[in-house]
C-alpha positions in Angstrom: 104.4 98.5 101.1 102.2 96.1 102.9 102.9 96.3 106.8 102.4 98.1 109.9 103.5 101.5 110.6 104.0 104.0 113.2 102.3 107.5 113.2 104.4 109.7 115.3 102.2 113.0 114.9 98.6 111.6 115.6 98.6 110.0 119.1 101.4 107.4 117.9 98.6 105.2 116.4 99.4 101.9 114.5 98.5 102.1 110.9 97.9 98.8 108.9 98.7 99.3 105.1 97.5 96.1 103.0 97.3 95.7 99.2 94.0 95.5 97.5 93.6 93.5 94.3 91.9 94.7 90.8 89.4 92.4 89.8 87.7 93.4 86.5 87.6 97.2 87.3 86.6 96.7 90.8 88.6 96.4 94.1 88.3 93.4 96.2 90.4 90.4 97.7 90.7 88.7 94.3 93.1 88.6 91.3 96.4 90.2 91.9 97.7 93.2 89.9 100.5 92.7 87.5 102.6 95.7 88.8 102.4 98.5 91.1 101.1 101.0 88.5 97.8 99.2 89.1 97.9 98.9 92.8 95.5 100.2 95.5 95.9 99.9 99.2 93.6 100.0 102.1 94.9 101.8 105.2 93.2 100.9 108.5 94.0 103.2 111.4 92.9 104.0 114.6 92.1 107.5 116.2 94.9 108.5 118.8 95.1 110.1 122.1 95.2 113.7 120.4 91.8 112.9 118.8 89.4 112.4 121.7 86.6 111.8 122.1 87.3 109.4 119.2 90.4 107.7 120.8 90.7 103.9 119.8 88.0 104.5 117.0 88.7 102.9 113.6 88.9 104.7 110.3 90.1 103.8 106.9 91.6 105.3 103.8 92.5 104.4 100.3 95.9 104.7 98.4 96.4 104.4 94.9 99.7 104.3 93.1 99.9 107.2 90.9 103.3 106.7 89.6 106.6 104.6 90.3 109.9 106.1 89.7 113.0 104.2 88.2 114.4 103.7 91.9 111.0 102.1 93.1 109.8 105.2 94.8 105.9 105.0 94.8 103.8 108.2 94.3 100.3 107.9 96.0 97.0 109.7 96.1 95.4 109.2 99.1 91.4 109.3 99.9 90.6 109.8 103.3 86.8 109.5 103.0 86.6 106.7 105.7 88.0 109.2 108.2 85.3 111.5 108.7 87.2 113.6 111.4 90.0 114.7 108.9 89.4 118.1 107.5 91.5 117.3 104.5 90.0 114.4 102.4 92.9 114.1 99.8 96.5 114.1 100.6 99.5 113.0 98.4 102.4 110.8 99.8 105.5 108.8 98.6 106.7 105.3 99.7 110.5 105.1 99.8 113.1 103.2 102.0 110.2 101.8 104.4 108.6 105.1 105.1 105.6 106.9 103.9 106.3 110.7 103.5 103.2 112.8 103.5 102.5 116.2 101.9 101.6 117.7 105.2 105.1 116.6 106.5 104.3 113.7 108.4 106.3 110.5 108.1 105.1 106.9 109.0 108.0 104.4 109.6 107.2 100.8 108.6 107.6 98.6 111.7 109.5 95.0 111.6 107.1 92.4 112.6 107.3 88.8 113.0 104.5 86.5 112.5 104.6 85.3 116.0 103.8 88.6 117.3 100.4 88.6 115.5 98.8 85.6 117.1 
């Protein structure tokens, strides 16, 4: 699920999802989790042009994997505490086939990125 996503509903903002690692009951950039059931992800976003006057401002959220289906679908609980302008703090989502499907109907599409584009 790590990667960059396009958010079509909120100013076409870029979203970065990166896996966090479990370390003795805390979360940081340490020891990797053994499976996706224990995984936590950080979302780093930017306010889009539909969220003026905060356009271009950074926000964060935290995703926790609640369940993994036999087909690999991840069910997520997402805490938007790091996005103070959001009226709903908690949303659920599912990750399947390079897309994050949100409980509010939005769908983020994972972008194809070559490492040379990030230099």
